[in-house]
C-alpha positions as CSV (number, residue, x, y, z in Angstrom):
1,M,-3.0,-75.0,62.3
2,A,-3.1,-76.2,58.7
3,E,-3.2,-73.5,56.1
4,K,-6.4,-73.6,54.1
5,K,-5.6,-74.2,50.4
6,Q,-7.4,-72.0,47.9
7,S,-9.1,-73.2,44.8
8,Y,-10.3,-71.1,41.9
9,T,-13.0,-68.6,42.8
10,E,-16.5,-68.3,41.5
11,E,-15.5,-65.0,39.9
12,E,-12.7,-66.8,38.0
13,L,-15.1,-69.6,36.9
14,N,-17.7,-67.1,35.8
15,E,-15.1,-65.2,33.7
16,M,-14.0,-68.5,32.1
17,I,-17.6,-69.5,31.3
18,A,-18.2,-66.0,29.8
19,W,-15.1,-66.5,27.6
20,F,-16.3,-69.9,26.4
21,N,-19.7,-68.4,25.7
22,D,-18.2,-65.5,23.7
23,H,-16.1,-68.0,21.7
24,A,-18.8,-70.7,21.2
25,N,-18.3,-70.5,17.4
26,Q,-14.6,-71.4,17.8
27,L,-15.1,-74.4,20.1
28,P,-14.6,-77.8,18.7
29,K,-16.8,-80.6,20.0
30,T,-13.8,-82.7,21.1
31,M,-10.2,-81.8,21.8
32,Q,-6.9,-83.5,22.6
33,I,-6.1,-81.0,25.4
34,N,-2.5,-82.1,25.9
35,K,-0.6,-85.4,25.6
36,S,-2.5,-87.1,28.4
37,A,-5.9,-85.4,28.4
38,F,-8.7,-85.7,25.9
39,T,-12.3,-84.5,26.2
40,P,-15.1,-85.9,24.0
41,D,-17.3,-83.0,25.1
42,L,-16.1,-79.6,26.1
43,V,-19.3,-78.7,27.8
44,S,-18.7,-81.5,30.4
45,C,-15.5,-79.8,31.4
46,I,-17.4,-76.7,32.3
47,M,-20.0,-78.7,34.3
48,Q,-17.2,-80.5,36.2
49,A,-15.6,-77.1,37.1
50,K,-18.9,-75.9,38.4
51,Q,-19.4,-79.0,40.5
52,N,-15.9,-78.8,42.0
53,L,-15.9,-75.1,42.8
54,G,-14.3,-74.6,46.2
55,N,-12.7,-78.0,46.3
56,Y,-8.9,-77.5,45.8
57,K,-8.4,-81.3,45.5
58,M,-10.6,-81.2,42.3
59,E,-9.0,-78.1,40.7
60,G,-8.0,-80.1,37.7
61,S,-11.2,-79.5,35.9
62,F,-10.6,-75.7,36.0
63,L,-7.0,-76.2,35.0
64,L,-8.1,-78.1,31.9
65,L,-10.5,-75.2,31.0
66,R,-7.5,-72.9,31.2
67,Q,-5.5,-75.2,28.9
68,I,-8.4,-75.6,26.5
69,R,-8.7,-71.8,26.3
70,A,-5.0,-71.4,25.8
71,N,-5.1,-74.0,23.0
72,I,-7.9,-72.2,21.2
73,E,-6.3,-68.8,21.6
74,K,-3.0,-70.2,20.1
75,G,-4.9,-72.0,17.4
76,E,-3.6,-75.3,18.6
77,N,-6.8,-77.2,19.1
78,D,-6.2,-80.7,17.9
79,L,-9.6,-81.8,16.6
80,L,-10.5,-85.5,16.6
């Protein structure tokens, strides 16, 4: 039988949303997340992660939130 792959949990997502809410004053409107990913609206990344909760094939939206958070924590948010 195929092993069920896990995605991020609702608890992890809620913790991430809480972090973003707590740091709202530090969030740029747009961000070059990495060399290949840009977001014109950080709020849309959160909405995508909410929509994709439980779907391991669509875990990329949560991984981008992690990367955005890491960029902000390191002070490496490339604003456009």
